[in-house]
N, C-alpha and C positions, 0 to 999 in steps of 0.2 A: 507835231505828233497829233493824230486824231484823238478825240476823246472816247473813241471805242477801242483804243489800244489796250489790250489786256482784258477786255470784256468778253463774256461768254453769252452767246445768243442762241435761242431755240426758235426755229421757224417751222411751223407746220404748213403742209402743202408747199414745200420749198423746192420741188423739182421742176416747176414750170411757171410761166406767167409772172404774176406779181411776186410770188414767193421766191422764185429763182432770182429775179431782178434785185429783190431785197437782200438775199443772201450774198449776191455779188457785191452789192454796195457795202454791206457790213464787213465783209472780208477785206475789201479794198481799204476800209477805214480802220482796219487793224483787229477786228474781232475774230474770235474762234467761233464758228457757226456750226450748229447741229441742225440738219434739215431732215424732215421726215415726210414720208408719203407712202401711198399704198403699193406703188409699183417699183420693184427693185431695179428694173432696167432703166426707168426714168431717173431714179436716184443715181445710178452709176453714171449715166450720161451727164447729169448735173455736176457731179463731183469732178468729172473730167474737164468740164468747162470752167470751173472756178479755180483760179490760181491763188492758193493760200490755204489757211487753216479751215478745213471743212470736214465734218464727220457726218455720214449718212446713217440713219436708223430706219429701217422699213417698219411701217406700222399704220394702223387705221385709228384716227382720232376718236372714233365712236367706241373703241375697245379700251376699257380701262386697263386691261392687262398689257396692251400694247403701249399705252402711255406710261405705265409703270416701268416697262422695259426701256423705253426711251430715256426716262429720267435716271434709271439705274446706269445706263451707258454714260450719261452726262456726269453723274456723280463719280463714276469710276475713272473717267478721263480728266475731269477738271475740278470736280468737287463743288462747283458753284454755278448758279445761273444769274446773270445780270439783266438780261433782256429776253422777253417772250413776245413773239409776233404770232398771234393766233390767226392764221391766214387760211387754213384749209376750208374749202367751201364747195357747195353743190347747188346747182339750179336746174330745175325742170319745170316746164310750163304746165299749168293746170288751172282752169277756171273753177269756181266754186261748184258749177254744175256737174263737173265730171272728175274732180280730184278723188283719189283713192286713199285708203288708209296707208297703203305701202308708200305712196308719194309723200304723204304727211309725215310718216315716221322717218323716212330717209332724210327728208329735208330738215326736219327738226333735230334729228340725231347728229348730222354732220355740222350744221350751221349753229346750233345752240348747245346741245350736249357736249359736242366736241370742244367748243370754246370753253365752257364751264370747267371741264375736267383738265383740259390743257393748262389752264391757269391754276386751278387748285393744286394740282400735283407738282407744279413748279415751285410753289411757295416755300417748302422746306429747304430748297437749295438757294433761295434768294436771301442769303444771310447778310449781304452788304447793300441792301436796298436795290433799286433798279427801276426799270420801266417795262410796263406791259402795254402792248399795242394790239388792240382787237380790230380786225378788219371787218367792218360793217359794209354798208353800201348806201349810196344816195337814195336807193329805193325806200330807205327807212323814213323818208318824208314825202314819198310820192305814192300815187295810186295807179300803178301800171297793171292793166288787165293780165290775167294768167300768171301773176307773180305774187299771189296772196300769201301762200305759206312761206315763201322765201322772204317776202317783206316782213312778215311777222317775226321770223327768226332774226333778221338783221336789225329790226327795231328793238327786239328783245335784248340782243347783246349790247346795243347802244345804251339801253336803260341800265343793264348790269354794270356798265362802265361807271355810271354815276355812283352806284352803290359801292363798288369796289374801290373807287377813288377815296371814299371816306373810310372804308374798312381797313385799307392798307396804308393810309398816310402815316400812321404812327410807326410803321416799319420802314419808312423811307422809300416806299414804292409808289411811283406815279402810274396811273392807268388812264389811257386815252383810246378813243376810237378813231379809226381812219376809214373814210368813206369814199371809195372810188366812184366815178361815173363810168360811162361806157368806155371800156379799155380794151385794147387790141391784145387779147390773150386767147389761148385755146378753148377757154370756157365758152366763148361765143359760138364756135363751130359745134361744140358739144350740145348746144341747145336745139339744133336744127337737123332736119333729115337730109339736107343737101348743101353743097357749097353755094348754090345759087340763093337758097333761102338765107344762109348766113350772111352772104354779101348784101342782100337786100336789107337785113337788119342793121348791118354796119352803116349802110347809107342812110337809113332812117335815123339812127342815133346821131350820126354826124350832122344831119340836117337840123336836129333838135338842139344840138349843143351850140351855144353862142360862139365858141371858138371855131366851129365848123369842122371838127375832126374828132376822132377817138383819142383817148389818152394812150400814152406809151407806158409799159410796165415800169420803166426807169423813172418816169415822173411820179408814179405812186411810191416807188421805193425811196425817192427823195423825201417824201412826207414821212415815211416810216423811219428814215434816218433821223429826221428832225425830232420826232416824238421819242425816239429811243435814246437820243444823245443829250448831253448837257446843254445843247442849244435851246432846249425846251425845259430848262430846269425849274421854271415857275409855272408850268402848264400841267394840269391834271383834270380829268373829268370831261374833257372836251370831245367833240366830234369834228374832225378835220376833213372837210370835203375837198377832194381833188378831182374835179369833174368838168373843167372847161366851162363852168357856169350853168351846167345842165339843170341843176336843182336850185340855182341861186337867183336867176333873173327871168 
């Protein structure tokens, strides 16, 4: 029996990429998973692809009302939360010379505000301890041009993990960050104006990565499972990079 048997997990940004792969892994390991995202059609597709206990709740992590509705649905169906994976993210390129207030606000709202309140609003339902996994990025230790605001947000949530690990330890809640490197997900294509530009970026990141390729969402999900499960029962406050060595060597 998996140690996620009977556990309840909430995954934001769970309809594609790393979030979807993590939902699949958690369900396979016995958890009841709630996934949320902004697009109902993608949520419906994800639910059809996952064989097991999965509930979808449409919503935007930047909306506190939507987060309240998410956790109201969780409370009504299961009454508890054991695992939170704050995965929803957004990236848009902008150098300091030309970034706009709208870019800044959207980047921080999704990648920082969304994480903060996803975690805060889960806490009343985490009555039997549990694990919180915040998806950061290896950019939190890199200086990649045109990624300044995104880097600040990802470094910020990594810093919050240290604080939350101390604040929540008395409640039996572990808090860790998970930092992917370049990973083959739809977010890559979304950063560029054409397939050709996206392919060039994939090639560039693969060449920069010591293992010579991009990561797969399932490989990041394996890290999320480790941090969510009792396999990491003596682990809290860390940042786990899964990046093929990109930020390590």
